[in-house]
C-alpha positions as CSV (number, residue, x, y, z in Angstrom):
1,X,-70.1,-27.5,69.2
2,X,-72.6,-29.3,71.1
3,X,-74.4,-27.4,73.9
4,X,-72.9,-29.5,76.8
5,X,-69.3,-29.0,75.4
6,X,-70.0,-25.4,75.4
7,X,-71.1,-25.4,78.7
8,X,-68.3,-27.1,80.1
9,X,-65.6,-24.9,78.4
10,X,-67.6,-21.9,79.6
11,X,-67.1,-23.2,83.1
12,X,-63.4,-23.8,82.6
13,X,-62.7,-20.3,81.8
14,X,-64.6,-19.1,84.8
15,X,-62.7,-18.3,87.9
16,X,-64.2,-20.0,90.9
17,X,-64.7,-17.9,94.0
18,X,-63.4,-19.5,97.4
19,X,-64.1,-17.5,100.7
20,X,-61.5,-18.2,103.3
21,X,-62.2,-18.0,107.2
22,X,-59.2,-18.4,109.7
23,X,-59.9,-20.1,113.2
24,X,-57.4,-17.7,114.8
25,X,-57.3,-13.8,115.4
26,X,-53.8,-13.5,116.2
27,X,-52.0,-11.2,113.7
28,X,-49.0,-13.7,113.3
29,X,-51.3,-16.7,113.2
30,X,-49.7,-19.4,111.3
31,X,-53.3,-20.7,109.9
32,X,-53.6,-17.2,108.6
33,X,-50.3,-17.2,106.9
34,X,-51.4,-20.6,105.7
35,X,-54.4,-19.2,104.1
36,X,-52.5,-16.5,102.3
37,X,-50.2,-19.0,100.8
38,X,-53.5,-20.8,99.8
39,X,-54.3,-17.5,98.1
40,X,-51.0,-17.1,96.5
41,X,-50.7,-20.7,95.2
42,X,-54.4,-21.0,94.2
43,X,-54.3,-22.8,90.7
44,X,-55.6,-20.6,87.6
45,X,-59.2,-20.6,87.7
46,X,-59.7,-20.5,91.6
47,X,-59.7,-17.1,93.4
48,X,-59.5,-17.2,97.4
49,X,-60.6,-14.1,99.5
50,X,-59.9,-13.5,103.2
51,X,-63.0,-12.8,105.0
52,X,-61.8,-11.4,108.7
53,X,-63.8,-12.9,111.5
54,X,-62.7,-10.4,114.2
55,X,-65.7,-8.3,113.9
56,X,-68.1,-11.2,114.4
57,X,-69.8,-10.8,118.1
58,X,-70.5,-14.0,120.1
59,X,-73.5,-15.6,119.0
60,X,-76.8,-14.6,120.7
61,X,-80.1,-16.0,119.2
62,X,-81.9,-12.8,120.6
63,X,-80.0,-11.0,117.8
64,X,-80.5,-13.5,115.0
65,X,-83.6,-12.1,113.4
66,X,-83.7,-9.9,110.4
67,X,-84.3,-6.7,112.4
68,X,-81.5,-7.3,114.9
69,X,-78.8,-9.4,113.4
70,X,-75.4,-7.6,113.3
71,X,-74.2,-6.0,110.1
72,X,-70.8,-7.8,110.3
73,X,-72.9,-11.3,110.5
74,X,-75.2,-10.4,107.5
75,X,-71.9,-9.5,105.6
76,X,-70.5,-13.0,106.3
77,X,-73.5,-15.1,105.4
78,X,-74.0,-13.0,102.1
79,X,-70.2,-13.7,101.4
80,X,-70.7,-17.4,102.1
81,X,-73.8,-17.3,99.8
82,X,-72.1,-15.9,96.9
83,X,-69.0,-18.1,97.2
84,X,-68.6,-21.3,95.0
85,X,-67.0,-22.7,98.3
86,X,-65.5,-22.2,101.7
87,X,-62.1,-22.6,102.7
88,X,-61.7,-23.2,106.8
89,X,-58.0,-22.7,107.6
90,X,-57.6,-23.4,111.3
91,X,-55.4,-24.4,114.5
92,X,-56.6,-27.1,116.8
93,X,-57.8,-25.8,120.4
94,X,-58.0,-28.3,123.1
95,X,-58.2,-31.2,120.6
96,X,-61.3,-29.4,118.8
97,X,-62.6,-26.4,116.9
98,X,-61.4,-22.8,118.1
99,X,-64.2,-20.5,119.6
100,X,-63.9,-18.0,116.8
101,X,-64.6,-20.6,114.0
102,X,-67.2,-22.3,115.6
103,X,-69.0,-19.0,116.7
104,X,-68.9,-17.8,113.0
105,X,-70.1,-21.3,111.9
106,X,-73.1,-20.9,114.4
107,X,-74.2,-17.7,113.1
108,X,-73.9,-18.7,109.3
109,X,-75.8,-22.1,110.3
110,X,-79.0,-20.5,110.7
111,X,-81.8,-21.3,109.6
112,X,-81.1,-25.2,110.5
113,X,-80.7,-27.3,107.2
114,X,-81.4,-24.4,105.0
115,X,-78.5,-21.9,105.7
116,X,-75.9,-20.6,103.5
117,X,-73.9,-23.7,104.3
118,X,-76.4,-26.0,103.1
119,X,-75.1,-27.9,100.0
120,X,-72.0,-25.5,99.9
121,X,-68.7,-27.2,99.2
122,X,-66.1,-26.6,102.2
123,X,-62.4,-27.4,102.1
124,X,-60.5,-27.7,105.5
125,X,-56.8,-26.9,105.8
126,X,-55.2,-26.9,109.4
127,X,-51.7,-26.0,110.8
128,X,-50.3,-26.7,114.3
129,X,-46.9,-26.7,115.9
130,X,-47.6,-30.4,116.9
131,X,-46.9,-33.2,114.5
132,X,-50.3,-34.2,114.0
133,X,-51.1,-31.1,112.1
134,X,-54.9,-30.7,113.5
135,X,-56.3,-34.0,112.6
136,X,-58.7,-33.9,115.5
137,X,-60.0,-30.5,114.8
138,X,-60.6,-31.7,111.2
139,X,-62.7,-34.8,112.4
140,X,-64.7,-32.6,114.6
141,X,-65.4,-29.8,111.8
142,X,-66.6,-32.6,109.4
143,X,-69.3,-33.5,112.2
144,X,-70.3,-30.1,112.4
145,X,-70.4,-29.4,108.7
146,X,-72.3,-32.7,108.0
147,X,-75.0,-31.7,110.3
148,X,-75.3,-28.5,108.3
149,X,-75.6,-30.4,105.2
150,X,-72.3,-28.9,103.9
151,X,-70.7,-30.8,101.1
152,X,-67.1,-31.6,102.6
153,X,-64.2,-31.9,100.1
154,X,-61.8,-34.3,101.6
155,X,-59.4,-35.5,98.5
156,X,-56.2,-36.4,100.6
157,X,-56.7,-34.3,103.9
158,X,-54.1,-31.3,104.2
159,X,-52.4,-31.1,107.7
160,X,-49.6,-29.0,108.5
161,X,-47.6,-30.8,111.5
162,X,-44.6,-28.6,112.7
163,X,-46.1,-25.2,111.1
164,X,-43.3,-23.1,113.1
165,X,-40.7,-24.8,110.8
166,X,-42.5,-24.9,107.7
167,X,-43.3,-21.1,107.4
168,X,-40.2,-18.9,106.8
169,X,-40.2,-15.3,108.2
170,X,-42.0,-14.0,105.2
171,X,-44.9,-16.1,105.9
172,X,-44.2,-18.3,103.0
173,X,-43.9,-22.5,103.2
174,X,-40.5,-23.3,102.9
175,X,-41.0,-27.2,102.5
176,X,-41.4,-28.3,98.9
177,X,-43.5,-31.6,100.1
178,X,-45.9,-29.0,101.8
179,X,-46.2,-27.0,98.9
180,X,-46.9,-29.5,96.3
181,X,-49.6,-31.2,99.0
182,X,-51.3,-27.6,99.4
183,X,-51.3,-27.1,95.5
184,X,-52.7,-30.7,94.9
185,X,-55.5,-30.1,97.3
186,X,-56.5,-26.8,95.9
187,X,-56.2,-28.0,92.0
188,X,-58.3,-31.1,92.9
189,X,-60.9,-29.1,94.6
190,X,-61.1,-26.8,91.4
191,X,-61.6,-29.4,89.4
192,X,-64.3,-31.1,91.5
193,X,-66.1,-27.6,91.6
194,X,-66.0,-27.4,87.9
195,X,-67.4,-31.0,87.4
196,X,-70.4,-30.1,89.8
197,X,-71.2,-27.2,87.9
198,X,-70.9,-28.4,84.5
C-alpha cells in the first residue's frame, strides 16, 4: 500500500478530539443540553468533551502573564491547544455573544494572531427560544474568530429555534429534523477535519 494511502487509513481510525464550550452558566441551559446531545450523537471517530467555563475569571490584562495567569485559564488554553477543534455552543444575548463566552475567548485569544485559536477549526451551534435560533450571535462570533485567525467551519449553519419545544424533559432532542441536522453538521465537520490532517 502506498505511503499516502496508509496515512489516510491511519487518520480514519483515529478519534478526533473536540472541546465543547457553552456560552451559558445556567445548570438547565438549553445550550448545555445541546452540547450534551452533540456529545451523545457524535459520529464514530469524533469525541466531544465539555470544558466548564464557570471557573474562568473576568479578563484582566495585569493577570495575563506567565507568572500571574489563573490556573483555570491555563487549563482552558491547554485544552484548546490539544483539541483538534473547538465547538462553541451558545445562546444569543442582546443580539450578540454572551459575556461568559466572549470573556473565555478573550483570555484564550492572547497573544494576538498567535493564540491557541490560531488555525484551530471552530464549529458553532446555537439554540434560542425564538425562531431565529441565534443567527446574530453566529454572525458576531465569525467576526471575532476571523480576527483570531481561527478556521471557522460553516457547512450549513446549525440554528435551533424554538429550543424550548425541541428538547424533552430528559434533555434529548425530540425533533427528527433537528437531530438529523446536528448529526449531519458533526459528520461533515469530522470528514473535513480528516481531510485537513491527511
